[in-house]
PDB file as gemmi writes it, atoms N, CA and C in Angstrom:
CRYST1    1.000    1.000    1.000  90.00  90.00  90.00 P 1                      
ATOM      1  N   MET A   1       4.720-231.692 -59.499  1.00  0.00           N  
ATOM      2  CA  MET A   1       5.997-231.540 -59.757  1.00  0.00           C  
ATOM      3  C   MET A   1       6.147-231.380 -61.329  1.00  0.00           C  
ATOM      4  N   LYS A   2       7.155-230.006 -61.306  1.00  0.00           N  
ATOM      5  CA  LYS A   2       7.188-229.324 -62.617  1.00  0.00           C  
ATOM      6  C   LYS A   2       8.857-229.042 -62.789  1.00  0.00           C  
ATOM      7  N   CYS A   3       9.143-228.624 -63.773  1.00  0.00           N  
ATOM      8  CA  CYS A   3      10.741-228.036 -64.224  1.00  0.00           C  
ATOM      9  C   CYS A   3      10.263-226.794 -64.625  1.00  0.00           C  
ATOM     10  N   VAL A   4      11.158-225.856 -64.209  1.00  0.00           N  
ATOM     11  CA  VAL A   4      11.060-224.292 -64.477  1.00  0.00           C  
ATOM     12  C   VAL A   4      12.473-223.973 -65.239  1.00  0.00           C  
ATOM     13  N   LEU A   5      12.561-223.112 -65.826  1.00  0.00           N  
ATOM     14  CA  LEU A   5      13.997-222.477 -66.390  1.00  0.00           C  
ATOM     15  C   LEU A   5      14.187-221.215 -65.617  1.00  0.00           C  
ATOM     16  N   ILE A   6      15.314-221.261 -64.982  1.00  0.00           N  
ATOM     17  CA  ILE A   6      16.157-219.881 -64.779  1.00  0.00           C  
ATOM     18  C   ILE A   6      16.961-219.919 -65.132  1.00  0.00           C  
ATOM     19  N   SER A   7      16.779-218.207 -65.838  1.00  0.00           N  
ATOM     20  CA  SER A   7      17.950-217.979 -66.727  1.00  0.00           C  
ATOM     21  C   SER A   7      17.923-218.384 -67.982  1.00  0.00           C  
ATOM     22  N   GLY A   8      18.711-218.002 -69.400  1.00  0.00           N  
ATOM     23  CA  GLY A   8      18.593-218.342 -70.143  1.00  0.00           C  
ATOM     24  C   GLY A   8      19.479-219.389 -70.765  1.00  0.00           C  
ATOM     25  N   THR A   9      19.837-220.205 -69.964  1.00  0.00           N  
ATOM     26  CA  THR A   9      20.396-221.588 -70.695  1.00  0.00           C  
ATOM     27  C   THR A   9      19.955-222.860 -70.148  1.00  0.00           C  
ATOM     28  N   ASN A  10      19.941-223.938 -71.095  1.00  0.00           N  
ATOM     29  CA  ASN A  10      19.062-225.003 -70.957  1.00  0.00           C  
ATOM     30  C   ASN A  10      19.661-225.826 -69.444  1.00  0.00           C  
ATOM     31  N   ARG A  11      20.708-225.400 -68.891  1.00  0.00           N  
ATOM     32  CA  ARG A  11      21.205-226.050 -67.937  1.00  0.00           C  
ATOM     33  C   ARG A  11      20.609-226.010 -66.669  1.00  0.00           C  
ATOM     34  N   ASN A  12      19.740-224.504 -66.487  1.00  0.00           N  
ATOM     35  CA  ASN A  12      19.462-224.195 -65.250  1.00  0.00           C  
ATOM     36  C   ASN A  12      17.954-224.468 -64.827  1.00  0.00           C  
ATOM     37  N   TYR A  13      17.501-225.507 -65.064  1.00  0.00           N  
ATOM     38  CA  TYR A  13      16.207-226.298 -64.671  1.00  0.00           C  
ATOM     39  C   TYR A  13      16.020-226.142 -63.542  1.00  0.00           C  
ATOM     40  N   ILE A  14      14.731-225.896 -62.887  1.00  0.00           N  
ATOM     41  CA  ILE A  14      14.757-225.777 -61.515  1.00  0.00           C  
ATOM     42  C   ILE A  14      13.584-226.655 -61.253  1.00  0.00           C  
ATOM     43  N   TRP A  15      13.473-227.409 -60.204  1.00  0.00           N  
ATOM     44  CA  TRP A  15      12.108-228.330 -59.923  1.00  0.00           C  
ATOM     45  C   TRP A  15      11.226-227.896 -58.880  1.00  0.00           C  
ATOM     46  N   LEU A  16      10.071-227.766 -59.260  1.00  0.00           N  
ATOM     47  CA  LEU A  16       9.353-227.408 -58.388  1.00  0.00           C  
ATOM     48  C   LEU A  16       8.113-228.298 -57.942  1.00  0.00           C  
ATOM     49  N   VAL A  17       8.143-228.951 -56.862  1.00  0.00           N  
ATOM     50  CA  VAL A  17       7.855-230.097 -55.890  1.00  0.00           C  
ATOM     51  C   VAL A  17       6.719-229.647 -54.928  1.00  0.00           C  
ATOM     52  N   TYR A  18       5.517-230.056 -54.828  1.00  0.00           N  
ATOM     53  CA  TYR A  18       4.325-229.644 -54.099  1.00  0.00           C  
ATOM     54  C   TYR A  18       3.752-230.614 -53.666  1.00  0.00           C  
ATOM     55  N   ALA A  19       3.208-230.447 -52.439  1.00  0.00           N  
ATOM     56  CA  ALA A  19       2.221-231.773 -52.025  1.00  0.00           C  
ATOM     57  C   ALA A  19       0.536-230.765 -52.011  1.00  0.00           C  
ATOM     58  N   LEU A  20      -0.319-231.533 -52.420  1.00  0.00           N  
ATOM     59  CA  LEU A  20      -1.432-231.274 -52.172  1.00  0.00           C  
ATOM     60  C   LEU A  20      -2.461-231.827 -51.573  1.00  0.00           C  
ATOM     61  N   GLU A  21      -3.113-231.250 -50.746  1.00  0.00           N  
ATOM     62  CA  GLU A  21      -4.093-231.974 -50.022  1.00  0.00           C  
ATOM     63  C   GLU A  21      -5.235-232.453 -50.837  1.00  0.00           C  
ATOM     64  N   LYS A  22      -5.657-233.400 -51.022  1.00  0.00           N  
ATOM     65  CA  LYS A  22      -6.807-234.152 -51.744  1.00  0.00           C  
ATOM     66  C   LYS A  22      -7.992-233.304 -51.768  1.00  0.00           C  
ATOM     67  N   SER A  23      -8.690-233.293 -50.535  1.00  0.00           N  
ATOM     68  CA  SER A  23      -9.887-233.046 -50.033  1.00  0.00           C  
ATOM     69  C   SER A  23     -10.440-231.489 -50.299  1.00  0.00           C  
ATOM     70  N   SER A  24      -9.309-230.605 -49.817  1.00  0.00           N  
ATOM     71  CA  SER A  24      -9.301-229.055 -49.622  1.00  0.00           C  
ATOM     72  C   SER A  24      -8.662-228.812 -50.860  1.00  0.00           C  
ATOM     73  N   LYS A  25      -7.620-229.196 -51.746  1.00  0.00           N  
ATOM     74  CA  LYS A  25      -6.982-229.078 -53.067  1.00  0.00           C  
ATOM     75  C   LYS A  25      -6.214-227.842 -52.547  1.00  0.00           C  
ATOM     76  N   SER A  26      -5.635-227.755 -51.215  1.00  0.00           N  
ATOM     77  CA  SER A  26      -4.552-226.743 -51.021  1.00  0.00           C  
ATOM     78  C   SER A  26      -3.156-227.383 -50.591  1.00  0.00           C  
ATOM     79  N   ILE A  27      -2.477-226.225 -50.813  1.00  0.00           N  
ATOM     80  CA  ILE A  27      -0.985-226.526 -50.912  1.00  0.00           C  
ATOM     81  C   ILE A  27      -0.638-226.893 -49.679  1.00  0.00           C  
ATOM     82  N   VAL A  28       0.223-227.718 -49.228  1.00  0.00           N  
ATOM     83  CA  VAL A  28       0.724-228.292 -47.898  1.00  0.00           C  
ATOM     84  C   VAL A  28       1.908-227.746 -47.861  1.00  0.00           C  
ATOM     85  N   ALA A  29       2.868-228.328 -48.705  1.00  0.00           N  
ATOM     86  CA  ALA A  29       4.071-227.764 -48.554  1.00  0.00           C  
ATOM     87  C   ALA A  29       4.829-228.008 -50.147  1.00  0.00           C  
ATOM     88  N   PHE A  30       5.878-226.935 -50.218  1.00  0.00           N  
ATOM     89  CA  PHE A  30       6.428-227.107 -51.804  1.00  0.00           C  
ATOM     90  C   PHE A  30       7.884-226.727 -51.410  1.00  0.00           C  
ATOM     91  N   ASN A  31       8.639-227.249 -52.335  1.00  0.00           N  
ATOM     92  CA  ASN A  31      10.266-226.639 -52.485  1.00  0.00           C  
ATOM     93  C   ASN A  31      10.525-226.421 -53.750  1.00  0.00           C  
ATOM     94  N   VAL A  32      11.374-225.595 -54.023  1.00  0.00           N  
ATOM     95  CA  VAL A  32      12.272-225.427 -55.518  1.00  0.00           C  
ATOM     96  C   VAL A  32      13.542-225.775 -55.204  1.00  0.00           C  
ATOM     97  N   GLY A  33      14.095-226.187 -56.329  1.00  0.00           N  
ATOM     98  CA  GLY A  33      15.412-226.562 -56.402  1.00  0.00           C  
ATOM     99  C   GLY A  33      15.954-227.519 -57.407  1.00  0.00           C  
ATOM    100  N   ARG A  34      17.100-228.181 -57.313  1.00  0.00           N  
ATOM    101  CA  ARG A  34      17.637-228.991 -58.546  1.00  0.00           C  
ATOM    102  C   ARG A  34      16.817-230.311 -58.226  1.00  0.00           C  
ATOM    103  N   ARG A  35      16.907-231.303 -59.340  1.00  0.00           N  
ATOM    104  CA  ARG A  35      16.271-232.373 -59.701  1.00  0.00           C  
ATOM    105  C   ARG A  35      16.824-233.105 -58.792  1.00  0.00           C  
ATOM    106  N   THR A  36      16.863-233.402 -57.370  1.00  0.00           N  
ATOM    107  CA  THR A  36      17.444-234.270 -56.721  1.00  0.00           C  
ATOM    108  C   THR A  36      16.523-234.691 -55.446  1.00  0.00           C  
ATOM    109  N   ASN A  37      16.879-236.184 -54.863  1.00  0.00           N  
ATOM    110  CA  ASN A  37      15.881-236.799 -53.856  1.00  0.00           C  
ATOM    111  C   ASN A  37      15.961-235.737 -52.650  1.00  0.00           C  
ATOM    112  N   LYS A  38      16.966-234.905 -52.865  1.00  0.00           N  
ATOM    113  CA  LYS A  38      17.053-233.778 -51.557  1.00  0.00           C  
ATOM    114  C   LYS A  38      15.781-232.786 -51.693  1.00  0.00           C  
ATOM    115  N   THR A  39      15.737-232.342 -52.812  1.00  0.00           N  
ATOM    116  CA  THR A  39      14.498-231.274 -53.093  1.00  0.00           C  
ATOM    117  C   THR A  39      13.181-232.361 -52.955  1.00  0.00           C  
ATOM    118  N   LEU A  40      13.048-233.178 -53.116  1.00  0.00           N  
ATOM    119  CA  LEU A  40      12.122-234.203 -53.281  1.00  0.00           C  
ATOM    120  C   LEU A  40      11.377-234.390 -51.641  1.00  0.00           C  
ATOM    121  N   SER A  41      12.666-234.977 -50.723  1.00  0.00           N  
ATOM    122  CA  SER A  41      12.632-235.388 -49.483  1.00  0.00           C  
ATOM    123  C   SER A  41      11.930-234.163 -48.547  1.00  0.00           C  
ATOM    124  N   ARG A  42      12.470-232.735 -48.759  1.00  0.00           N  
ATOM    125  CA  ARG A  42      11.798-231.762 -48.110  1.00  0.00           C  
ATOM    126  C   ARG A  42      10.388-232.143 -47.900  1.00  0.00           C  
ATOM    127  N   VAL A  43       9.915-232.115 -48.977  1.00  0.00           N  
ATOM    128  CA  VAL A  43       8.557-231.898 -49.017  1.00  0.00           C  
ATOM    129  C   VAL A  43       7.729-233.282 -48.496  1.00  0.00           C  
ATOM    130  N   LEU A  44       8.537-234.208 -48.592  1.00  0.00           N  
ATOM    131  CA  LEU A  44       8.040-235.576 -48.204  1.00  0.00           C  
ATOM    132  C   LEU A  44       8.377-235.670 -46.445  1.00  0.00           C  
ATOM    133  N   ASP A  45       9.355-234.705 -46.397  1.00  0.00           N  
ATOM    134  CA  ASP A  45       9.680-235.063 -44.404  1.00  0.00           C  
ATOM    135  C   ASP A  45       8.252-234.373 -43.871  1.00  0.00           C  
ATOM    136  N   THR A  46       7.696-232.875 -44.630  1.00  0.00           N  
ATOM    137  CA  THR A  46       6.484-232.289 -44.085  1.00  0.00           C  
ATOM    138  C   THR A  46       5.264-233.088 -44.435  1.00  0.00           C  
ATOM    139  N   LEU A  47       4.973-234.194 -45.203  1.00  0.00           N  
ATOM    140  CA  LEU A  47       3.946-235.323 -45.157  1.00  0.00           C  
ATOM    141  C   LEU A  47       4.217-235.821 -44.084  1.00  0.00           C  
ATOM    142  N   LYS A  48       5.357-236.749 -43.798  1.00  0.00           N  
ATOM    143  CA  LYS A  48       5.672-237.456 -42.783  1.00  0.00           C  
ATOM    144  C   LYS A  48       5.209-236.799 -41.570  1.00  0.00           C  
ATOM    145  N   LEU A  49       5.875-235.681 -41.010  1.00  0.00           N  
ATOM    146  CA  LEU A  49       5.315-234.947 -39.876  1.00  0.00           C  
ATOM    147  C   LEU A  49       4.076-234.932 -39.700  1.00  0.00           C  
ATOM    148  N   SER A  50       3.166-234.538 -40.986  1.00  0.00           N  
ATOM    149  CA  SER A  50       1.524-234.118 -40.577  1.00  0.00           C  
ATOM    150  C   SER A  50       1.154-235.789 -40.623  1.00  0.00           C  
ATOM    151  N   GLU A  51       1.668-236.573 -40.743  1.00  0.00           N  
ATOM    152  CA  GLU A  51       1.006-237.773 -40.341  1.00  0.00           C  
ATOM    153  C   GLU A  51       0.052-238.517 -41.742  1.00  0.00           C  
ATOM    154  N   ALA A  52       0.426-238.225 -42.751  1.00  0.00           N  
ATOM    155  CA  ALA A  52      -0.263-238.186 -44.132  1.00  0.00           C  
ATOM    156  C   ALA A  52      -0.573-239.875 -44.148  1.00  0.00           C  
ATOM    157  N   LYS A  53      -2.062-240.152 -44.333  1.00  0.00           N  
ATOM    158  CA  LYS A  53      -2.461-241.329 -44.391  1.00  0.00           C  
ATOM    159  C   LYS A  53      -1.922-242.179 -45.976  1.00  0.00           C  
ATOM    160  N   MET A  54      -1.859-241.464 -46.799  1.00  0.00           N  
ATOM    161  CA  MET A  54      -1.617-242.350 -48.077  1.00  0.00           C  
ATOM    162  C   MET A  54      -1.192-241.232 -48.857  1.00  0.00           C  
ATOM    163  N   ILE A  55      -0.058-241.396 -49.583  1.00  0.00           N  
ATOM    164  CA  ILE A  55       0.549-240.415 -50.849  1.00  0.00           C  
ATOM    165  C   ILE A  55       0.517-240.918 -52.351  1.00  0.00           C  
ATOM    166  N   PHE A  56      -0.495-240.251 -52.747  1.00  0.00           N  
ATOM    167  CA  PHE A  56      -0.446-240.714 -54.449  1.00  0.00           C  
ATOM    168  C   PHE A  56       0.496-239.986 -54.998  1.00  0.00           C  
ATOM    169  N   THR A  57       1.226-241.131 -56.296  1.00  0.00           N  
ATOM    170  CA  THR A  57       2.027-239.882 -56.569  1.00  0.00           C  
ATOM    171  C   THR A  57       2.074-241.045 -58.467  1.00  0.00           C  
ATOM    172  N   ASP A  58       3.129-240.236 -59.280  1.00  0.00           N  
ATOM    173  CA  ASP A  58       2.966-240.915 -60.257  1.00  0.00           C  
ATOM    174  C   ASP A  58       3.978-241.795 -60.489  1.00  0.00           C  
ATOM    175  N   LYS A  59       4.677-242.195 -61.645  1.00  0.00           N  
ATOM    176  CA  LYS A  59       5.726-243.573 -61.226  1.00  0.00           C  
ATOM    177  C   LYS A  59       7.294-242.978 -61.504  1.00  0.00           C  
ATOM    178  N   LEU A  60       7.501-241.866 -61.125  1.00  0.00           N  
ATOM    179  CA  LEU A  60       8.828-241.773 -61.163  1.00  0.00           C  
ATOM    180  C   LEU A  60       9.367-242.559 -59.848  1.00  0.00           C  
ATOM    181  N   LYS A  61      10.918-243.136 -60.503  1.00  0.00           N  
ATOM    182  CA  LYS A  61      11.290-243.980 -59.591  1.00  0.00           C  
ATOM    183  C   LYS A  61      12.034-243.417 -58.052  1.00  0.00           C  
ATOM    184  N   ASN A  62      12.089-242.347 -58.005  1.00  0.00           N  
ATOM    185  CA  ASN A  62      12.439-241.787 -56.772  1.00  0.00           C  
ATOM    186  C   ASN A  62      11.874-241.813 -55.609  1.00  0.00           C  
ATOM    187  N   TYR A  63      10.670-241.920 -55.918  1.00  0.00           N  
ATOM    188  CA  TYR A  63       9.580-241.937 -54.650  1.00  0.00           C  
ATOM    189  C   TYR A  63       9.686-243.427 -54.253  1.00  0.00           C  
ATOM    190  N   ARG A  64       9.620-244.523 -54.765  1.00  0.00           N  
ATOM    191  CA  ARG A  64      10.364-245.403 -54.442  1.00  0.00           C  
ATOM    192  C   ARG A  64      11.279-245.722 -53.048  1.00  0.00           C  
ATOM    193  N   TYR A  65      12.344-245.219 -53.186  1.00  0.00           N  
ATOM    194  CA  TYR A  65      13.422-244.941 -51.945  1.00  0.00           C  
ATOM    195  C   TYR A  65      13.043-244.165 -51.038  1.00  0.00           C  
ATOM    196  N   LEU A  66      11.941-243.316 -51.278  1.00  0.00           N  
ATOM    197  CA  LEU A  66      11.813-242.041 -50.370  1.00  0.00           C  
ATOM    198  C   LEU A  66      10.670-242.156 -49.441  1.00  0.00           C  
ATOM    199  N   ILE A  67       9.465-243.121 -50.252  1.00  0.00           N  
ATOM    200  CA  ILE A  67       8.225-243.091 -49.537  1.00  0.00           C  
ATOM    201  C   ILE A  67       8.004-244.797 -48.706  1.00  0.00           C  
ATOM    202  N   GLU A  68       7.229-244.849 -47.763  1.00  0.00           N  
ATOM    203  CA  GLU A  68       7.162-246.412 -47.558  1.00  0.00           C  
ATOM    204  C   GLU A  68       6.603-246.865 -48.192  1.00  0.00           C  
ATOM    205  N   GLU A  69       6.223-248.225 -48.455  1.00  0.00           N  
ATOM    206  CA  GLU A  69       5.137-248.868 -49.487  1.00  0.00           C  
ATOM    207  C   GLU A  69       4.112-248.943 -48.576  1.00  0.00           C  
ATOM    208  N   LYS A  70       3.708-248.970 -47.217  1.00  0.00           N  
ATOM    209  CA  LYS A  70       2.534-248.853 -46.989  1.00  0.00           C  
ATOM    210  C   LYS A  70       1.630-247.360 -47.162  1.00  0.00           C  
ATOM    211  N   LEU A  71       2.385-246.501 -47.321  1.00  0.00           N  
ATOM    212  CA  LEU A  71       2.006-245.136 -47.657  1.00  0.00           C  
ATOM    213  C   LEU A  71       2.046-244.883 -48.919  1.00  0.00           C  
ATOM    214  N   HIS A  72       2.316-245.474 -49.655  1.00  0.00           N  
ATOM    215  CA  HIS A  72       2.680-244.759 -51.015  1.00  0.00           C  
ATOM    216  C   HIS A  72       1.522-245.634 -52.435  1.00  0.00           C  
ATOM    217  N   SER A  73       1.055-244.958 -52.670  1.00  0.00           N  
ATOM    218  CA  SER A  73       0.040-245.271 -53.700  1.00  0.00           C  
ATOM    219  C   SER A  73       0.156-245.069 -55.203  1.00  0.00           C  
ATOM    220  N   VAL A  74       0.672-245.881 -56.400  1.00  0.00           N  
ATOM    221  CA  VAL A  74       0.788-245.482 -57.632  1.00  0.00           C  
ATOM    222  C   VAL A  74      -0.379-245.567 -58.437  1.00  0.00           C  
ATOM    223  N   LYS A  75      -1.602-245.150 -58.493  1.00  0.00           N  
ATOM    224  CA  LYS A  75      -2.786-245.375 -59.231  1.00  0.00           C  
ATOM    225  C   LYS A  75      -3.313-244.434 -60.477  1.00  0.00           C  
ATOM    226  N   ARG A  76      -3.390-244.662 -61.179  1.00  0.00           N  
ATOM    227  CA  ARG A  76      -3.924-244.230 -62.850  1.00  0.00           C  
ATOM    228  C   ARG A  76      -4.720-243.250 -62.211  1.00  0.00           C  
ATOM    229  N   PHE A  77      -5.876-243.142 -61.553  1.00  0.00           N  
ATOM    230  CA  PHE A  77      -6.502-241.579 -61.051  1.00  0.00           C  
ATOM    231  C   PHE A  77      -6.167-240.915 -59.942  1.00  0.00           C  
ATOM    232  N   GLY A  78      -5.090-241.458 -59.244  1.00  0.00           N  
ATOM    233  CA  GLY A  78      -4.881-240.956 -57.903  1.00  0.00           C  
ATOM    234  C   GLY A  78      -3.983-239.379 -58.286  1.00  0.00           C  
ATOM    235  N   THR A  79      -3.366-239.037 -59.124  1.00  0.00           N  
ATOM    236  CA  THR A  79      -2.971-237.287 -59.435  1.00  0.00           C  
ATOM    237  C   THR A  79      -3.419-236.622 -59.970  1.00  0.00           C  
ATOM    238  N   ASN A  80      -4.956-236.806 -60.157  1.00  0.00           N  
ATOM    239  CA  ASN A  80      -6.013-236.038 -61.402  1.00  0.00           C  
ATOM    240  C   ASN A  80      -5.902-234.462 -60.531  1.00  0.00           C  
ATOM    241  N   HIS A  81      -6.117-234.260 -59.173  1.00  0.00           N  
ATOM    242  CA  HIS A  81      -6.061-232.984 -59.035  1.00  0.00           C  
ATOM    243  C   HIS A  81      -4.487-232.522 -58.925  1.00  0.00           C  
ATOM    244  N   ILE A  82      -3.635-232.730 -58.399  1.00  0.00           N  
ATOM    245  CA  ILE A  82      -2.540-231.983 -58.634  1.00  0.00           C  
ATOM    246  C   ILE A  82      -1.850-231.939 -60.367  1.00  0.00           C  
ATOM    247  N   GLU A  83      -2.466-232.626 -61.173  1.00  0.00           N  
ATOM    248  CA  GLU A  83      -2.403-232.092 -62.349  1.00  0.00           C  
ATOM    249  C   GLU A  83      -2.653-231.312 -63.115  1.00  0.00           C  
ATOM    250  N   ARG A  84      -4.085-231.028 -62.437  1.00  0.00           N  
ATOM    251  CA  ARG A  84      -5.302-230.339 -62.915  1.00  0.00           C  
ATOM    252  C   ARG A  84      -4.227-228.636 -62.344  1.00  0.00           C  
ATOM    253  N   LYS A  85      -3.732-229.089 -60.995  1.00  0.00           N  
ATOM    254  CA  LYS A  85      -2.978-227.705 -60.242  1.00  0.00           C  
ATOM    255  C   LYS A  85      -2.092-227.398 -61.188  1.00  0.00           C  
ATOM    256  N   ASN A  86      -1.197-228.283 -61.635  1.00  0.00           N  
ATOM    257  CA  ASN A  86      -0.020-227.889 -62.841  1.00  0.00           C  
ATOM    258  C   ASN A  86      -0.558-227.208 -63.693  1.00  0.00           C  
ATOM    259  N   LEU A  87      -1.985-227.208 -64.544  1.00  0.00           N  
ATOM    260  CA  LEU A  87      -2.199-226.783 -65.591  1.00  0.00           C  
ATOM    261  C   LEU A  87      -2.889-224.996 -65.125  1.00  0.00           C  
ATOM    262  N   THR A  88      -3.319-225.191 -63.900  1.00  0.00           N  
ATOM    263  CA  THR A  88      -3.805-223.636 -63.507  1.00  0.00           C  
ATOM    264  C   THR A  88      -2.461-223.170 -63.206  1.00  0.00           C  
ATOM    265  N   LEU A  89      -1.462-223.633 -62.427  1.00  0.00           N  
ATOM    266  CA  LEU A  89      -0.281-222.583 -62.089  1.00  0.00           C  
ATOM    267  C   LEU A  89       0.350-221.987 -63.683  1.00  0.00           C  
ATOM    268  N   ARG A  90       0.153-222.753 -64.322  1.00  0.00           N  
ATOM    269  CA  ARG A  90       0.801-222.855 -65.695  1.00  0.00           C  
ATOM    270  C   ARG A  90       0.130-221.604 -66.668  1.00  0.00           C  
ATOM    271  N   THR A  91      -0.873-221.852 -66.265  1.00  0.00           N  
ATOM    272  CA  THR A  91      -2.251-220.476 -66.671  1.00  0.00           C  
ATOM    273  C   THR A  91      -1.970-219.371 -65.995  1.00  0.00           C  
ATOM    274  N   HIS A  92      -1.816-219.165 -64.692  1.00  0.00           N  
ATOM    275  CA  HIS A  92      -1.935-218.192 -64.036  1.00  0.00           C  
ATOM    276  C   HIS A  92      -0.747-217.408 -64.040  1.00  0.00           C  
ATOM    277  N   LEU A  93       0.543-218.263 -63.607  1.00  0.00           N  
ATOM    278  CA  LEU A  93       1.395-217.851 -63.573  1.00  0.00           C  
ATOM    279  C   LEU A  93       2.537-217.856 -65.033  1.00  0.00           C  
ATOM    280  N   LYS A  94       2.594-217.130 -66.019  1.00  0.00           N  
ATOM    281  CA  LYS A  94       3.300-217.600 -66.987  1.00  0.00           C  
ATOM    282  C   LYS A  94       4.740-217.662 -67.030  1.00  0.00           C  
ATOM    283  N   ARG A  95       5.510-217.200 -65.777  1.00  0.00           N  
ATOM    284  CA  ARG A  95       6.891-217.923 -65.297  1.00  0.00           C  
ATOM    285  C   ARG A  95       7.166-219.239 -65.219  1.00  0.00           C  
ATOM    286  N   LEU A  96       5.882-220.001 -65.417  1.00  0.00           N  
ATOM    287  CA  LEU A  96       5.920-221.408 -65.134  1.00  0.00           C  
ATOM    288  C   LEU A  96       5.454-221.978 -66.207  1.00  0.00           C  
ATOM    289  N   ASN A  97       5.415-221.449 -67.432  1.00  0.00           N  
ATOM    290  CA  ASN A  97       4.738-222.158 -68.367  1.00  0.00           C  
ATOM    291  C   ASN A  97       5.820-222.304 -69.468  1.00  0.00           C  
ATOM    292  N   ARG A  98       5.558-223.416 -70.482  1.00  0.00           N  
ATOM    293  CA  ARG A  98       6.773-223.883 -70.998  1.00  0.00           C  
ATOM    294  C   ARG A  98       7.438-222.941 -72.082  1.00  0.00           C  
ATOM    295  N   ARG A  99       8.429-222.589 -72.369  1.00  0.00           N  
ATOM    296  CA  ARG A  99       8.853-222.132 -73.852  1.00  0.00           C  
ATOM    297  C   ARG A  99       8.561-220.975 -73.875  1.00  0.00           C  
ATOM    298  N   THR A 100       8.621-219.709 -72.904  1.00  0.00           N  
ATOM    299  CA  THR A 100       8.123-218.840 -73.279  1.00  0.00           C  
ATOM    300  C   THR A 100       9.339-217.810 -72.232  1.00  0.00           C  
ATOM    301  N   ILE A 101       9.004-216.560 -72.846  1.00  0.00           N  
ATOM    302  CA  ILE A 101      10.309-215.505 -72.239  1.00  0.00           C  
ATOM    303  C   ILE A 101      10.172-214.893 -71.350  1.00  0.00           C  
ATOM    304  N   CYS A 102       8.856-215.147 -70.036  1.00  0.00           N  
ATOM    305  CA  CYS A 102       8.690-214.583 -68.952  1.00  0.00           C  
ATOM    306  C   CYS A 102       9.208-215.593 -67.722  1.00  0.00           C  
ATOM    307  N   PHE A 103      10.426-215.891 -68.044  1.00  0.00           N  
ATOM    308  CA  PHE A 103      10.841-216.771 -66.824  1.00  0.00           C  
ATOM    309  C   PHE A 103      11.785-216.112 -65.840  1.00  0.00           C  
ATOM    310  N   SER A 104      12.197-216.516 -65.048  1.00  0.00           N  
ATOM    311  CA  SER A 104      12.389-215.889 -63.716  1.00  0.00           C  
ATOM    312  C   SER A 104      14.132-215.452 -63.612  1.00  0.00           C  
ATOM    313  N   LYS A 105      14.757-214.702 -63.504  1.00  0.00           N  
ATOM    314  CA  LYS A 105      16.063-214.287 -63.404  1.00  0.00           C  
ATOM    315  C   LYS A 105      16.681-214.535 -62.159  1.00  0.00           C  
ATOM    316  N   SER A 106      15.576-214.529 -61.266  1.00  0.00           N  
ATOM    317  CA  SER A 106      16.574-215.047 -59.930  1.00  0.00           C  
ATOM    318  C   SER A 106      15.612-216.243 -59.051  1.00  0.00           C  
ATOM    319  N   LEU A 107      16.116-216.791 -58.275  1.00  0.00           N  
ATOM    320  CA  LEU A 107      15.667-218.181 -57.979  1.00  0.00           C  
ATOM    321  C   LEU A 107      14.531-217.378 -56.844  1.00  0.00           C  
ATOM    322  N   ILE A 108      15.648-216.545 -55.950  1.00  0.00           N  
ATOM    323  CA  ILE A 108      14.629-215.848 -54.986  1.00  0.00           C  
ATOM    324  C   ILE A 108      13.085-215.160 -55.316  1.00  0.00           C  
ATOM    325  N   VAL A 109      13.293-214.677 -56.563  1.00  0.00           N  
ATOM    326  CA  VAL A 109      12.047-214.263 -57.160  1.00  0.00           C  
ATOM    327  C   VAL A 109      11.197-214.948 -57.216  1.00  0.00           C  
ATOM    328  N   LEU A 110      11.564-216.155 -57.895  1.00  0.00           N  
ATOM    329  CA  LEU A 110      10.566-217.087 -58.342  1.00  0.00           C  
ATOM    330  C   LEU A 110       9.680-217.903 -57.027  1.00  0.00           C  
ATOM    331  N   ILE A 111      10.603-217.975 -55.968  1.00  0.00           N  
ATOM    332  CA  ILE A 111      10.250-218.701 -54.386  1.00  0.00           C  
ATOM    333  C   ILE A 111       9.169-217.821 -54.039  1.00  0.00           C  
ATOM    334  N   SER A 112       9.648-216.377 -54.037  1.00  0.00           N  
ATOM    335  CA  SER A 112       8.559-215.427 -53.439  1.00  0.00           C  
ATOM    336  C   SER A 112       7.134-215.140 -54.285  1.00  0.00           C  
ATOM    337  N   ILE A 113       7.209-215.491 -55.121  1.00  0.00           N  
ATOM    338  CA  ILE A 113       6.255-215.428 -55.783  1.00  0.00           C  
ATOM    339  C   ILE A 113       5.063-216.581 -55.800  1.00  0.00           C  
ATOM    340  N   LEU A 114       5.986-217.875 -55.646  1.00  0.00           N  
ATOM    341  CA  LEU A 114       5.231-218.805 -55.084  1.00  0.00           C  
ATOM    342  C   LEU A 114       4.649-218.979 -54.019  1.00  0.00           C  
ATOM    343  N   LYS A 115       5.009-218.539 -53.053  1.00  0.00           N  
ATOM    344  CA  LYS A 115       4.847-218.524 -51.526  1.00  0.00           C  
ATOM    345  C   LYS A 115       3.524-217.424 -51.727  1.00  0.00           C  
ATOM    346  N   ILE A 116       3.423-216.651 -52.218  1.00  0.00           N  
ATOM    347  CA  ILE A 116       2.512-215.393 -52.461  1.00  0.00           C  
ATOM    348  C   ILE A 116       1.231-216.401 -53.237  1.00  0.00           C  
ATOM    349  N   TYR A 117       1.768-216.741 -54.193  1.00  0.00           N  
ATOM    350  CA  TYR A 117       0.659-217.610 -54.833  1.00  0.00           C  
ATOM    351  C   TYR A 117      -0.053-218.752 -54.444  1.00  0.00           C  
ATOM    352  N   PHE A 118       0.670-219.271 -53.408  1.00  0.00           N  
ATOM    353  CA  PHE A 118       0.023-220.712 -52.697  1.00  0.00           C  
ATOM    354  C   PHE A 118      -0.427-220.366 -51.403  1.00  0.00           C  
ATOM    355  N   TRP A 119      -0.162-218.924 -50.859  1.00  0.00           N  
ATOM    356  CA  TRP A 119      -0.778-219.202 -49.614  1.00  0.00           C  
ATOM    357  C   TRP A 119      -1.429-217.773 -48.947  1.00  0.00           C  
ATOM    358  N   ILE A 120      -1.725-217.337 -50.192  1.00  0.00           N  
ATOM    359  CA  ILE A 120      -2.666-215.981 -49.810  1.00  0.00           C  
ATOM    360  C   ILE A 120      -3.666-216.154 -50.385  1.00  0.00           C  
TER     361      ILE A 120                                                      
END                                                                             
């Protein structure tokens, strides 16, 4: 998960939430929106429908309310692959980089570029 700035003001931060399959390192689902439980729950609903056996997360409080305890695991090394993917995303897509002038002015353009990047 990461925050992305859409337009020039600091109030327009958008949250990119995505799930990564551990074995193949492919993106299973993603969502872009405000930093709320609703944005996060859309990706988690996809994981629940696919009957995920374990969901590894960081220590964000929102996960405790949205993921069952038997599926949820917060381990020190459980998020290595997703953190590596975050770095790769920032390297490949400059619009996701921190403090850059290459931001997206439109949410639709950002979502379209992410769909192309993740699923092609």
